[in-house]
C-alpha positions as CSV (number, residue, x, y, z in Angstrom):
1,M,-0.3,0.0,0.0
2,T,1.4,3.5,-0.7
3,D,1.7,6.5,1.6
4,E,-1.3,8.3,-0.7
5,M,-3.6,5.6,0.3
6,A,-2.6,5.1,4.0
7,Y,-4.4,8.2,5.1
8,A,-7.6,7.0,4.6
9,L,-7.6,3.4,6.0
10,A,-10.9,2.8,7.6
11,S,-13.9,0.8,7.5
12,E,-16.6,3.2,9.0
13,G,-16.7,7.1,8.8
14,F,-20.0,8.8,8.1
15,R,-22.1,8.5,5.0
16,E,-19.4,6.6,3.2
17,V,-16.9,8.9,3.7
18,F,-13.8,7.3,5.6
19,W,-12.5,9.0,8.7
20,G,-9.2,10.5,7.8
21,T,-10.1,11.7,4.2
22,R,-8.9,14.6,2.8
23,H,-11.2,17.4,2.4
24,S,-10.6,18.0,-1.3
25,D,-11.4,14.2,-2.1
26,I,-15.1,14.3,-0.3
27,P,-17.7,14.6,-3.0
28,W,-20.1,16.9,-1.1
29,E,-20.9,20.6,-1.8
30,W,-19.4,23.1,1.0
31,S,-21.7,25.9,1.9
32,N,-19.9,29.2,2.8
33,D,-21.8,28.7,6.3
34,G,-19.0,27.0,7.6
35,F,-15.8,29.0,8.3
36,G,-12.0,28.4,9.2
37,Q,-10.0,25.6,8.6
38,M,-11.8,23.1,10.9
39,C,-15.4,23.8,10.8
40,Y,-17.8,23.0,7.7
41,V,-21.1,22.8,6.5
42,R,-22.8,20.9,3.7
43,G,-24.8,23.1,1.0
44,D,-26.2,19.8,-0.5
45,E,-27.0,18.6,3.2
46,E,-29.6,15.9,4.2
47,F,-30.9,16.4,7.6
48,E,-32.9,13.1,8.0
49,V,-29.9,11.0,9.6
50,F,-29.7,8.2,12.4
51,G,-33.8,7.7,12.1
52,I,-34.0,11.2,13.3
53,R,-34.5,15.1,12.0
54,A,-31.3,17.1,12.7
55,Q,-31.3,20.6,13.2
56,A,-27.5,20.8,12.4
57,L,-24.9,18.9,11.1
58,T,-21.4,20.1,11.5
59,Y,-18.1,18.7,9.7
60,T,-14.9,18.9,11.7
61,F,-11.5,18.3,10.2
62,R,-8.1,17.8,11.4
63,N,-5.3,19.2,9.3
64,L,-8.1,19.0,6.6
65,T,-8.9,15.3,7.0
66,F,-12.1,14.5,8.1
67,Y,-12.4,13.9,11.7
68,G,-15.8,14.0,12.9
69,V,-19.3,15.0,12.7
70,R,-21.7,16.7,15.5
71,S,-25.3,16.6,15.1
72,D,-28.0,18.7,17.0
73,F,-31.7,17.6,17.1
74,A,-34.7,18.8,19.4
75,G,-37.5,17.2,21.0
76,T,-37.4,14.0,23.5
77,K,-39.2,12.2,21.1
78,Q,-36.2,11.7,18.8
79,N,-34.0,10.3,21.5
80,G,-34.7,6.5,21.5
81,A,-34.9,6.7,17.8
82,A,-31.4,8.0,17.6
83,E,-30.0,5.7,20.3
84,A,-31.4,2.5,18.3
85,A,-29.9,3.8,14.9
86,L,-26.8,4.6,16.3
87,R,-26.4,1.2,17.7
88,V,-27.0,-0.8,14.8
89,Q,-25.1,1.5,12.2
90,Y,-21.9,1.8,14.8
91,L,-22.0,-1.9,16.5
92,P,-20.4,-1.4,19.9
93,L,-17.1,-3.5,20.6
94,A,-17.7,-3.6,24.4
95,P,-20.8,-2.6,26.6
96,V,-22.1,0.8,26.2
97,Q,-21.0,3.4,29.2
98,E,-23.5,5.3,31.0
99,R,-22.1,8.7,31.4
100,G,-24.8,10.2,33.9
101,E,-27.7,12.5,32.9
102,G,-28.8,9.9,30.6
103,Q,-25.2,10.4,28.2
104,L,-24.2,7.1,26.5
105,S,-20.9,6.6,24.7
106,W,-19.2,3.7,22.9
107,Q,-16.4,2.8,20.5
108,T,-16.0,0.4,17.5
109,A,-13.1,-0.5,15.8
110,Q,-12.8,2.8,13.8
111,S,-15.5,5.4,15.7
112,S,-16.1,6.7,19.1
113,V,-19.7,7.8,19.7
114,W,-21.1,10.1,22.2
115,L,-24.9,10.8,22.5
116,T,-26.3,13.4,24.8
117,P,-30.4,13.0,24.5
118,A,-32.5,16.2,24.5
119,S,-34.6,17.1,27.0
120,E,-37.7,19.6,27.3
121,E,-35.1,22.5,28.0
122,T,-32.3,21.5,25.8
123,D,-31.3,20.2,22.6
124,G,-29.6,16.5,22.0
125,T,-26.3,16.1,20.3
126,I,-24.6,13.3,18.5
127,F,-20.8,13.4,18.4
128,L,-19.0,10.9,16.2
129,W,-15.3,11.0,15.5
130,G,-12.4,8.7,13.9
131,R,-10.4,6.7,16.0
132,H,-7.9,6.5,13.0
133,R,-4.4,5.4,13.9
134,M,-3.0,8.8,12.5
135,Y,-4.8,10.7,14.9
136,A,-3.0,8.7,17.5
137,D,-4.7,10.3,20.9
138,D,-7.9,7.8,21.1
139,V,-10.1,9.6,23.9
140,D,-13.3,8.6,25.5
141,R,-14.9,11.9,25.5
142,P,-15.9,14.4,22.6
143,I,-13.0,16.5,21.8
144,Y,-12.0,18.7,18.7
145,H,-15.5,19.4,17.6
146,A,-16.7,22.6,16.1
147,L,-19.5,24.3,17.1
148,P,-22.4,24.7,14.5
149,P,-22.1,28.4,13.3
150,A,-25.3,29.6,14.8
151,L,-23.8,28.7,18.4
152,N,-20.5,29.9,17.9
153,T,-20.2,33.2,19.0
154,W,-18.5,34.3,22.2
155,P,-20.1,37.4,23.5
156,G,-17.8,39.9,25.5
157,R,-15.1,42.4,24.9
158,Y,-11.9,41.4,23.7
159,Q,-8.3,41.8,25.1
160,P,-5.1,40.2,24.0
161,R,-3.5,38.1,26.4
162,T,-0.9,39.2,28.7
163,Y,2.2,37.7,30.5
164,V,4.2,39.3,33.0
165,C,8.0,38.5,32.8
166,Y,10.0,38.6,36.0
167,R,13.9,38.8,36.4
168,A,15.5,35.3,36.7
169,S,16.1,34.3,40.3
170,G,19.2,32.5,39.6
171,P,21.5,30.9,37.3
172,I,19.9,29.1,34.1
173,R,21.9,26.2,32.2
174,I,20.8,26.2,28.6
175,D,20.2,22.0,28.1
176,G,16.4,22.3,27.3
177,K,15.4,20.6,30.7
178,L,14.0,23.8,32.5
179,D,14.6,22.3,35.7
180,E,16.7,25.2,37.5
181,K,15.2,26.8,40.6
182,A,14.8,29.8,38.2
183,W,12.6,28.2,35.8
184,R,10.6,26.6,38.7
185,D,9.9,30.4,40.3
186,A,8.9,31.3,36.6
187,Q,5.1,31.2,35.9
188,W,3.5,29.2,33.0
189,S,1.8,30.9,30.3
190,Q,-1.8,30.0,29.5
191,L,-2.2,26.7,27.4
192,F,-1.8,27.4,23.5
193,E,-5.1,27.9,21.6
194,D,-6.0,27.4,18.2
195,H,-4.8,30.2,15.6
196,Q,-8.5,31.1,15.1
197,A,-9.6,30.7,18.5
198,P,-12.4,31.2,19.9
199,Y,-14.2,30.3,16.8
200,A,-12.4,27.0,16.7
201,P,-11.9,23.4,18.9
202,S,-8.9,23.5,21.3
203,P,-5.9,21.6,20.3
204,W,-5.5,18.2,21.1
205,K,-2.2,18.6,22.6
206,T,-1.1,21.1,25.4
207,T,1.6,23.5,24.8
208,R,2.7,26.4,27.0
209,F,5.6,28.7,27.7
210,K,7.7,30.8,30.4
211,M,9.8,33.7,30.2
212,L,12.5,35.3,32.1
213,Y,15.2,38.3,31.9
214,D,18.3,39.5,33.2
215,D,20.5,42.3,32.6
216,E,22.0,40.3,29.8
217,F,19.3,38.1,28.3
218,L,15.9,37.0,27.6
219,Y,15.1,33.2,28.4
220,F,12.6,31.2,26.6
221,G,11.0,27.7,27.7
222,A,8.2,25.7,26.2
223,Q,6.9,22.6,26.9
224,M,5.1,20.5,24.4
225,Q,2.9,17.3,24.7
226,E,3.9,14.9,22.0
227,E,3.1,10.9,22.1
228,N,5.9,10.8,19.2
229,V,8.2,13.4,19.0
230,W,10.1,13.4,15.5
231,G,12.2,15.6,13.6
232,R,13.8,15.5,9.9
233,L,15.6,19.3,9.3
234,S,19.1,19.5,10.3
235,E,20.1,22.3,8.2
236,R,20.3,25.9,9.8
237,D,17.9,28.6,8.4
238,C,16.0,25.8,6.3
239,V,12.2,26.1,6.3
240,I,11.6,24.7,10.0
241,Y,8.1,24.7,10.0
242,H,8.0,21.9,7.6
243,D,8.9,19.6,10.8
244,N,6.6,20.1,13.7
245,D,8.3,23.2,15.4
246,F,8.1,25.7,18.1
247,E,8.1,29.4,17.2
248,V,8.7,32.9,18.7
249,F,7.5,36.1,17.5
250,L,9.4,39.0,19.1
251,D,8.2,42.7,18.8
252,A,10.4,44.8,21.3
253,T,9.1,48.3,20.1
254,A,5.3,47.0,19.7
255,D,4.4,48.6,16.4
256,G,5.2,45.6,13.9
257,V,8.2,47.2,12.8
258,G,11.5,45.5,12.7
259,Y,10.4,42.4,14.4
260,Y,12.2,39.1,15.1
261,E,11.0,35.3,14.4
262,F,12.7,32.3,15.9
263,E,11.9,28.6,15.0
264,M,13.1,25.3,16.2
265,N,12.4,21.8,16.0
266,A,13.0,18.7,18.1
267,L,16.4,18.1,16.5
268,N,17.3,21.7,18.1
269,T,17.8,22.8,14.5
270,V,16.7,26.7,14.5
271,W,15.7,29.4,11.9
272,D,15.9,32.9,12.9
273,M,15.4,35.8,10.8
274,F,14.3,39.4,10.9
275,H,11.3,41.1,9.5
276,E,11.4,45.1,8.6
277,T,7.5,44.8,8.3
278,D,4.7,42.2,8.5
279,Y,4.2,40.3,5.3
280,H,1.0,42.3,4.2
281,R,3.1,45.5,3.6
282,A,5.2,43.8,1.0
283,S,8.1,42.9,3.4
284,A,10.0,39.9,2.5
285,L,11.9,38.3,5.6
286,H,15.9,38.5,6.1
287,T,16.1,34.6,6.5
288,L,20.1,34.2,6.6
289,Y,20.1,36.6,9.6
290,D,21.5,35.1,12.7
291,V,21.0,36.2,16.1
292,T,24.2,37.0,17.6
293,G,25.1,35.1,20.6
294,L,21.9,32.9,20.7
295,R,21.8,29.8,22.8
296,H,19.1,27.1,22.4
297,A,18.5,23.6,23.4
298,V,16.0,20.9,23.2
299,D,15.1,17.7,25.9
300,V,12.9,14.9,24.7
301,Q,10.9,13.2,27.3
302,G,11.1,9.7,25.1
303,T,12.5,8.4,22.1
304,L,13.3,10.6,19.2
305,N,11.8,9.6,15.8
306,C,10.6,6.2,17.0
307,H,7.0,5.3,16.6
308,H,6.9,2.1,18.7
309,D,6.8,3.7,22.0
310,E,5.0,6.5,23.5
311,D,6.8,9.8,24.4
312,V,5.9,12.5,26.8
313,G,6.8,15.4,24.8
314,W,9.7,17.8,24.2
315,T,10.9,20.8,25.9
316,V,12.9,23.8,24.3
317,E,14.9,26.6,26.1
318,V,16.3,29.6,24.5
319,R,18.7,32.3,25.7
320,W,18.6,35.4,23.5
321,P,20.9,38.3,24.3
322,L,19.3,41.5,24.7
323,T,21.9,43.5,22.6
324,S,21.4,41.7,19.8
325,L,18.1,43.1,19.2
326,L,19.5,46.5,18.5
327,E,21.4,45.1,15.3
328,R,18.4,45.7,13.3
329,N,16.0,47.7,15.1
330,D,18.2,50.6,17.1
331,R,14.6,51.9,18.5
332,V,14.7,48.8,21.2
333,K,14.5,50.4,24.3
334,L,17.3,48.9,26.8
335,P,17.8,48.2,29.5
336,I,14.3,46.8,30.1
337,E,12.4,48.9,32.8
338,R,9.7,47.8,34.8
339,G,6.3,48.3,33.2
340,D,7.7,48.2,29.5
341,M,5.6,46.3,27.3
342,W,6.7,44.3,24.1
343,R,4.3,42.3,21.8
344,L,5.1,38.6,21.0
345,N,3.5,35.7,20.1
346,F,4.6,32.0,20.4
347,S,3.4,29.0,18.1
348,R,3.5,25.3,17.6
349,V,3.4,23.9,14.1
350,Q,1.9,20.2,14.0
351,Y,1.3,18.0,11.1
352,M,-0.5,14.8,10.8
353,H,1.3,11.6,11.0
354,I,0.9,8.0,10.1
355,Y,2.0,5.8,13.1
356,D,1.7,2.4,12.2
357,R,5.4,2.2,11.2
358,L,8.8,2.7,13.1
359,V,10.0,5.9,11.2
360,P,7.6,9.0,11.4
361,A,5.6,9.3,8.1
362,M,3.8,12.7,7.4
363,V,0.4,12.2,5.7
364,P,0.8,13.0,2.2
365,K,-0.1,16.6,1.3
366,S,-1.1,17.3,4.9
367,P,-1.2,20.9,6.0
368,C,-0.2,22.0,9.4
369,E,-2.1,23.0,12.2
370,D,-1.1,26.3,14.2
371,W,-1.4,26.7,17.9
372,I,-0.4,29.5,19.4
373,W,-0.4,31.7,22.9
374,Q,-2.5,34.6,21.2
375,S,-5.2,33.8,18.5
376,T,-4.7,36.1,15.7
377,G,-8.1,35.7,14.5
378,T,-7.4,35.1,11.3
379,G,-5.0,31.9,10.9
380,D,-2.1,34.5,10.0
381,L,0.6,35.0,12.3
382,H,2.2,37.5,10.7
383,N,-0.1,39.9,12.2
384,P,1.6,41.9,15.2
385,E,-1.1,43.9,16.1
386,M,-3.1,40.6,17.1
387,W,-0.2,39.4,19.2
388,G,-0.3,39.0,23.1
389,K,1.2,41.6,25.3
390,V,4.5,41.1,27.9
391,L,4.7,43.4,30.8
392,F,8.0,43.5,32.3
393,S,8.6,43.3,36.1
394,D,11.7,44.4,37.9
395,R,10.9,41.6,40.6
396,P,12.8,38.5,40.8
397,A,10.5,35.5,39.9
398,G,9.3,33.4,42.8
399,T,9.2,36.3,45.3
400,V,6.2,38.8,45.8
401,V,4.1,39.2,42.6
402,D,3.7,42.3,40.9
403,G,-0.2,43.0,41.4
404,E,-0.3,45.6,39.2
405,L,1.4,44.4,36.4
406,E,-0.6,40.8,36.5
407,R,-3.7,42.9,36.5
408,G,-3.0,43.9,32.8
409,F,-5.0,46.2,30.9
410,A,-8.6,47.0,31.9
411,L,-11.2,47.9,29.4
412,L,-12.5,51.4,29.1
413,A,-16.1,51.9,29.2
414,E,-17.7,51.9,25.7
415,P,-18.6,55.6,24.7
416,A,-22.3,56.8,24.9
417,R,-24.0,55.4,21.6
418,T,-24.8,58.8,19.5
419,G,-24.8,57.0,16.0
420,D,-25.4,60.7,15.0
421,G,-25.5,61.3,11.4
422,E,-24.2,58.0,9.7
423,A,-26.0,58.5,6.5
424,D,-24.6,61.9,5.9
425,M,-21.7,63.2,3.5
426,I,-19.6,66.0,3.8
427,L,-18.3,67.9,0.9
428,L,-14.2,68.4,0.5
429,P,-13.2,71.1,-2.0
430,A,-10.5,70.3,-4.4
431,C,-6.8,71.1,-3.3
432,T,-3.2,69.8,-4.0
433,F,-2.1,68.4,-0.7
434,T,1.6,66.6,0.5
435,M,1.0,62.8,0.6
436,G,3.0,60.5,2.8
437,P,5.5,59.8,4.2
438,D,4.2,56.8,6.3
439,P,5.9,57.2,9.5
440,T,6.8,53.6,9.6
441,D,8.0,53.2,5.9
442,A,9.3,56.3,4.9
443,A,11.7,55.3,2.4
444,R,9.0,53.2,0.4
445,S,6.4,56.4,0.8
446,P,8.4,59.8,0.3
447,A,6.2,62.9,0.7
448,H,4.8,64.1,-2.7
449,E,2.1,66.6,-3.7
450,V,-1.2,65.1,-5.2
451,P,-3.9,66.8,-6.9
452,V,-7.6,65.9,-5.5
453,E,-10.7,66.5,-7.0
454,A,-13.8,67.9,-5.1
455,M,-15.8,65.1,-3.6
456,W,-18.5,64.2,-1.0
457,M,-17.5,61.5,1.4
458,D,-19.5,59.5,4.2
459,R,-19.4,61.1,7.4
460,C,-18.9,57.7,9.2
461,P,-17.9,54.2,8.1
462,V,-20.7,52.0,6.4
463,T,-23.1,50.4,9.4
464,V,-24.1,46.8,9.7
465,A,-27.8,48.1,9.3
466,Q,-26.8,49.9,6.0
467,Y,-25.0,46.7,4.8
468,T,-28.0,44.4,5.7
469,V,-30.3,46.6,3.7
470,F,-27.9,46.1,0.6
471,L,-27.8,42.3,1.1
472,N,-31.6,42.4,1.1
473,A,-31.8,44.1,-2.1
474,G,-31.1,41.2,-3.9
475,G,-28.5,39.6,-5.9
476,H,-25.8,40.3,-3.5
477,D,-25.4,36.9,-1.7
478,K,-21.8,36.8,-2.7
479,H,-20.9,39.5,-0.6
480,Y,-21.9,37.8,2.5
481,S,-19.4,36.1,4.7
482,T,-20.5,33.7,7.2
483,W,-18.2,35.4,9.7
484,M,-20.4,38.8,9.5
485,R,-22.9,36.6,11.8
486,I,-20.9,36.9,14.9
487,P,-22.6,39.5,17.1
488,E,-19.6,40.5,19.0
489,H,-17.8,41.4,15.6
490,C,-20.6,42.1,13.2
491,G,-23.9,41.0,13.4
492,I,-25.5,40.2,10.2
493,R,-27.9,36.6,10.1
494,R,-28.4,34.8,6.8
495,L,-32.0,33.6,6.8
496,G,-31.9,32.4,3.4
497,P,-31.3,33.3,-0.3
498,G,-31.4,37.3,-0.6
499,Q,-32.8,37.4,3.2
500,Y,-30.7,38.8,6.3
501,E,-31.6,40.3,9.6
502,C,-29.4,42.6,11.8
503,V,-28.7,41.3,15.2
504,A,-30.4,43.9,17.3
505,G,-28.1,46.6,19.1
506,R,-25.8,46.1,16.2
507,E,-27.4,48.7,13.8
508,A,-25.0,51.2,14.4
509,Y,-21.9,49.6,14.5
510,P,-19.0,49.3,11.5
511,V,-19.7,46.4,9.5
512,V,-16.6,44.3,9.1
513,Y,-15.6,41.1,7.2
514,V,-16.3,42.9,4.2
515,T,-14.2,42.0,0.9
516,V,-13.4,44.6,-1.6
517,E,-15.6,43.3,-4.2
518,G,-18.3,43.6,-1.5
519,A,-17.6,47.2,-0.5
520,A,-17.1,48.4,-4.3
521,A,-20.7,46.4,-5.0
522,Y,-22.0,48.3,-2.0
523,A,-21.1,51.4,-3.2
524,A,-22.0,51.0,-6.9
525,H,-25.6,50.1,-5.4
526,N,-25.7,53.2,-3.7
527,G,-24.4,55.5,-6.6
528,K,-20.6,56.2,-4.8
529,Q,-17.2,54.7,-5.0
530,L,-14.7,53.6,-2.9
531,P,-12.1,56.1,-2.4
532,S,-8.5,55.9,-3.7
533,E,-5.5,56.3,-1.0
534,A,-4.8,59.8,-1.9
535,Q,-8.7,60.8,-1.6
536,W,-8.5,59.1,1.5
537,E,-5.5,60.9,3.1
538,R,-6.8,64.1,1.5
539,A,-9.9,63.7,4.2
540,A,-7.9,62.6,6.9
541,R,-4.9,65.0,6.5
542,G,-6.3,68.3,4.8
543,E,-4.4,70.6,3.0
544,D,-2.5,71.2,6.4
545,G,-1.1,68.0,6.8
546,R,-2.1,66.7,10.0
547,I,-0.8,64.1,11.6
548,Y,-4.2,62.8,12.9
549,A,-7.7,63.2,11.5
550,W,-8.2,65.6,14.2
551,G,-5.0,67.7,14.0
552,N,-1.4,67.4,15.5
553,Q,-2.6,66.9,19.1
554,P,-1.1,63.4,20.6
555,I,-3.6,60.6,20.5
556,D,-5.5,59.2,23.4
557,P,-8.5,57.1,23.8
558,S,-11.0,60.2,23.8
559,Y,-9.9,60.7,20.2
560,A,-10.3,57.2,18.9
561,N,-10.8,53.6,19.4
562,Y,-7.3,51.7,18.9
563,D,-5.1,49.4,20.5
564,F,-7.9,47.1,22.7
565,H,-8.7,50.0,24.5
566,Y,-12.5,49.4,23.9
567,G,-12.3,45.8,23.4
568,G,-14.1,45.7,19.9
569,T,-15.5,48.2,17.8
570,T,-17.7,51.0,18.9
571,V,-20.8,52.5,17.2
572,V,-19.9,55.2,14.6
573,G,-19.4,58.7,15.2
574,S,-18.8,57.9,19.3
575,F,-15.9,60.1,19.0
576,P,-16.7,63.7,18.2
577,R,-13.4,65.0,19.5
578,G,-11.3,63.0,17.0
579,A,-13.3,64.3,13.9
580,T,-11.7,66.2,10.9
581,P,-12.4,70.3,11.1
582,E,-14.9,69.5,8.3
583,G,-16.9,67.0,10.5
584,I,-15.9,63.7,9.3
585,L,-15.7,61.0,11.7
586,D,-13.9,57.7,12.6
587,L,-11.0,58.4,10.2
588,T,-8.8,57.5,13.1
589,G,-9.3,54.0,14.4
590,N,-12.5,51.7,14.9
591,V,-11.9,50.1,11.6
592,K,-9.8,49.8,9.0
593,E,-11.1,51.6,5.5
594,I,-10.9,50.0,1.8
595,T,-9.3,52.0,-0.6
596,T,-9.0,51.5,-4.4
597,S,-5.3,51.7,-4.5
598,L,-3.0,48.9,-4.7
599,F,-0.1,48.5,-2.1
600,E,2.8,50.0,-4.0
601,P,5.6,52.8,-3.7
602,Y,5.0,56.3,-3.9
603,P,6.9,58.0,-6.7
604,G,10.5,58.0,-6.1
605,G,10.4,55.3,-3.4
606,E,12.0,52.2,-2.9
607,P,10.7,49.2,-4.3
608,M,8.5,46.6,-2.5
609,I,10.5,43.4,-1.9
610,Y,8.1,40.4,-1.5
611,L,7.9,37.4,-0.1
612,G,10.3,35.0,-2.3
613,M,12.3,37.8,-3.8
614,R,14.9,37.9,-1.2
615,E,15.0,34.1,-0.3
616,P,15.5,31.9,-3.1
617,F,14.4,29.0,-1.6
618,I,10.6,30.3,-0.6
619,Y,8.2,30.2,-3.5
620,E,5.1,32.4,-3.0
621,T,2.5,33.9,-5.6
622,I,3.2,37.5,-5.4
623,T,-0.4,39.2,-4.5
624,R,-0.2,43.0,-4.7
625,L,-2.7,43.7,-2.0
626,P,-5.2,46.8,-1.9
627,V,-4.4,49.4,0.8
628,M,-6.4,50.0,3.9
629,R,-6.1,53.1,6.2
630,G,-7.3,54.6,9.3
631,G,-6.1,52.0,11.9
632,A,-8.5,50.3,14.0
633,W,-9.4,49.2,17.3
634,T,-6.8,46.4,17.3
635,K,-4.1,48.7,16.1
636,Q,-1.2,49.7,18.1
637,Q,-0.9,53.5,19.0
638,A,2.5,53.8,16.9
639,C,0.4,52.7,13.6
640,M,-2.6,55.3,13.9
641,A,-1.0,58.5,12.2
642,A,-3.1,59.4,9.0
643,A,-0.2,58.8,6.8
644,Y,-0.1,55.0,7.8
645,R,-0.4,52.1,5.2
646,D,-1.9,49.1,5.9
647,A,-3.0,46.0,3.6
648,H,-5.0,43.6,5.8
649,G,-8.0,43.3,7.7
650,S,-10.8,40.9,8.8
651,L,-12.5,41.5,12.0
652,N,-11.5,44.9,12.0
653,L,-12.0,45.9,8.1
654,G,-14.7,48.1,7.0
655,F,-15.2,50.8,4.6
656,R,-16.7,54.0,3.6
657,C,-18.1,55.9,0.3
658,I,-17.4,58.8,-1.8
659,R,-19.4,60.7,-4.3
660,S,-17.9,63.0,-7.0
661,A,-18.8,66.6,-6.8
């Protein structure tokens, strides 16, 4: 049998699709009502299953291989039929287990079954998942099952995770073991989550890290549960994430400019690199850069590269000289002082493997899972504004806890809802103004004069209510994303083709998760256009070249919604203090705004260096992205100037329109 065939070895599954089958090989029609890389919903669904009528069927994939299905059903009358059908279709190998409150579970040779009966108050649930050998983590309870889209919401305001880094309480030997007193005194981070958390199931293996520092070094330690530790790559600065690996993303200036990335596998092979900016802003990594004085080690609790025993996991240890951070980013503030805040993230790349042979064998064409400390909400780790916040204390670890720093960052009360004038447009006369430079990327965006014709501009970004009206006008279904249904981010529910409703209370919030095509279609439907980058900057900076939309006064949370101060978007027009002199609101913060311009150098600027142009062994399709402007509720303070250029957005991406005068 070939490796190409081995991934789908099973005698069971669901509706004649074996557990472990690749997503691309399943002959079903997938609906856009699913989302993420693990949760899918069929567009050609048949809800009659197991002798009952299901309300929802949700399919979960691990590394894009079919893992399990969840069926939700209502009515106590369906309990008996569901149990009887399941016992026939998935014949128990051993006595059925009673789990309390009427729950039943059992296993077959290839499947696990868990039935929670419906009650008068709650729906019933059937969980099925594969006991395929390549999953290598057989369990007796439902894990890693995606919620149906209608239930997959997490109300509440949002703050990135924080970690307080204390001074090392003693010497540390770099051997990968994390057994010195200094490490025992340090606190563990939260367990890693999926890169699209909280809208994705929790990882099926645990990962966590520790940090310490002293006058000379940063120390990183991490612990990874792994029943079969393996590694193949042994050449420094090769693409380590083609193995299972551990990664550190380090932004010491907390602005997404001049950050470092470090990756290592279980063989202690490393790849260290430097990023001028994130990938979306056309910045290829400096992959041959080596951190001066870096020390690192791995300890395997088990047997490396042997599948015929069961390991505990592996730990990594890194010592990073602080002065090396100044080699490529001279804005890093040293020495570290109490209260300093850096933005960091940590990742664990995990592939699916076949475990029925001595030497590890990766499932053919298997994509990786990314489990990270702080979810970026998009699956893209190179999104520094979404990383976690590390605060530094001057106290030694293991002594008195720094209570003030441990409390992290308090959310501010959401401004009073005015919703005033969101449908208005403001007239801006023709002018010639100075465009640029982007203060974070001046070499590629030099200042230059640009003439702009007179135009009308929306006073506020387009709202959830306004976009819902557009969707209900008919023929616009392709411009709806199921992510829009999340009420804490947007709040538009799809009721059927051409039928949408706005979640109560979300009407005056800015619409997000909009594509460029969707924004352009909305504008055209309303007799308007999207602004070019020059038109947008003219509105935000005026003829006088303001730093921010309101002027040159330093930014603070009374002017705009940025850097997670309010834990989400705010009602449009909630910051009158941040209005332009003409009365245009929310040009700074709240949501990024789509323009029609591509992210390219300004006249006379240095060329963009796209991924793959500096590193001959990385092959990526060069995609020129549209420019996004205005910052957002997630964006760092240093990136909020009106001349700042962005090229990425999702849960923080909206738009506004213009009309020619």
